[in-house]
C-alpha positions in Angstrom: 83.8 66.9 -139.8 80.1 66.6 -140.9 78.4 63.4 -141.4 76.4 63.0 -144.6 72.7 63.6 -144.2 71.8 60.2 -145.6 73.9 58.4 -142.9 72.2 60.2 -139.9 68.8 58.5 -140.1 70.7 55.1 -140.4 72.7 55.6 -137.3 69.8 56.8 -135.2 67.7 53.9 -136.2 70.5 51.3 -135.5 71.8 52.9 -132.3 69.5 50.9 -130.0 70.4 47.7 -131.6 74.1 48.5 -131.1 73.5 48.9 -127.3 71.2 45.9 -127.0 73.7 43.6 -128.8 76.0 42.6 -125.8 73.0 41.6 -123.8 71.1 40.0 -126.5 70.7 36.1 -126.2 69.2 33.8 -128.7 68.1 30.3 -128.0 71.2 29.0 -129.5 73.7 31.0 -127.5 74.7 30.8 -123.8 75.2 33.6 -121.1 77.3 36.6 -121.9 80.4 37.3 -120.0 78.9 40.3 -118.3 75.9 38.2 -117.0 78.3 35.6 -115.7 80.5 38.2 -113.9 77.4 39.8 -112.3 76.0 36.6 -111.1 79.3 35.5 -109.6 79.8 38.9 -107.9 76.2 38.7 -106.4 76.9 35.1 -105.3 80.2 36.1 -103.7 78.6 38.9 -101.7 75.8 36.6 -100.5 78.2 33.9 -99.4 80.5 36.4 -97.7 77.4 37.6 -95.7 76.2 34.1 -94.8 79.5 32.4 -93.9 80.0 34.3 -90.5 76.5 33.3 -89.5 77.2 29.6 -90.3 80.5 29.8 -88.5 78.9 31.3 -85.4 76.3 28.6 -85.4 78.9 25.8 -85.6 81.0 27.3 -82.8 77.9 27.8 -80.6 76.8 24.2 -81.1 80.3 22.8 -80.2 80.5 25.0 -77.1 77.0 23.7 -76.1 78.0 20.1 -76.6 81.3 20.6 -74.4 79.2 22.3 -71.7 76.7 19.5 -71.6 79.3 16.8 -71.5 81.0 18.6 -68.6 77.8 18.9 -66.6 76.8 15.4 -67.3 80.2 14.2 -66.0 79.8 16.1 -62.7 76.3 14.8 -62.3 77.4 11.3 -62.8 80.0 11.7 -60.1 77.4 13.3 -57.7 74.9 10.5 -58.5 77.6 7.8 -57.8 78.5 9.5 -54.4 74.8 9.7 -53.4 73.9 6.2 -54.4 77.0 4.4 -53.0 77.4 6.3 -49.8 73.8 6.4 -48.7 73.8 2.8 -47.3 77.6 2.7 -46.7 79.0 1.9 -43.3 82.4 2.5 -41.7 83.1 5.7 -43.6 86.5 7.3 -43.1 87.6 10.5 -44.7 91.3 10.7 -45.6 93.6 13.5 -46.8 91.3 16.3 -45.5 88.2 15.0 -47.1 89.6 14.5 -50.7 89.4 10.6 -50.3 86.7 8.5 -48.7 87.1 4.9 -47.7 84.0 2.9 -47.0 82.4 -0.5 -46.9 78.8 -1.7 -47.6 76.6 -3.7 -45.4 76.7 -7.5 -46.3 79.7 -6.8 -48.6 83.2 -7.8 -47.8 84.7 -5.4 -50.4 86.6 -2.3 -49.5 86.0 0.9 -51.4 88.1 4.0 -51.8 86.6 7.0 -53.8 88.8 9.9 -54.7 90.0 12.1 -57.5 93.0 10.8 -59.5 94.3 13.4 -62.0 91.2 14.8 -63.6 89.1 11.7 -63.0 86.9 10.6 -60.1 87.8 7.0 -59.5 86.7 4.2 -57.1 89.0 1.4 -56.1 87.1 -1.8 -55.2 89.6 -4.2 -53.6 92.5 -2.4 -55.3 90.8 -2.5 -58.7 90.3 0.9 -60.3 87.0 1.9 -61.9 86.5 5.3 -63.5 83.3 7.2 -62.4 83.7 10.6 -64.1 86.3 12.7 -65.9 87.2 16.4 -66.2 86.9 16.7 -62.4 89.1 19.5 -60.9 88.0 19.2 -57.3 86.4 16.6 -55.0 86.0 17.4 -51.3 83.9 15.7 -48.7 82.9 16.7 -45.1 81.3 14.3 -42.5 78.9 15.4 -39.9 78.8 12.4 -37.4 76.0 14.0 -35.2 73.6 14.5 -38.1 74.8 11.4 -40.0 75.3 13.6 -43.0 78.1 13.6 -45.6 78.4 16.9 -47.7 80.4 16.8 -50.8 81.4 19.3 -53.5 82.4 18.3 -57.0 83.9 20.8 -59.4 84.4 19.9 -63.1 86.4 22.0 -65.5 87.0 21.7 -69.2 89.1 24.6 -70.5 87.2 27.7 -69.9 84.0 26.1 -68.7 83.4 25.1 -65.1 80.5 23.4 -63.3 80.1 22.8 -59.6 77.7 20.6 -57.6 77.3 20.7 -53.8 75.1 18.1 -52.2 74.7 16.0 -49.0 74.0 12.4 -48.4 72.0 11.1 -45.4 74.0 8.1 -44.1 71.6 5.3 -43.1 74.1 2.8 -41.6 76.3 4.9 -39.3 
């Protein structure tokens, strides 16, 4: 079928307008459906690429906080041992070095430092005081000749572990 010759120039001149019409926006109209679909698709791909990075950052932050908390607890236990036992007198290691009983100069109290469950506790005249938590191991070794008390504290929280080994010079033995 042949088109009339008079119709051909009209079709050629209006053809670009037919193509532009779906994308044409006047000031009175909103976005076309195609524009909205393209924006939503691009936004979806962008969010899909960014979310794993965000998730990784949140996970790394929480692991860092847990590790810092564990290290701080073990350090608190080590500082307590050093501070309390440096001027202690009459030190006795019990249960193979897992408990230490001591008294202080000019103090009538009796002290017992040991691990109870996952906590490092001190009993002062049979009253329990928590020193640190998430403690897996607490072991002490007394060297009478050198007046030295060596200790090891291991903290553990799930997969993370932290260990401190130190020694205290005993002034009142």
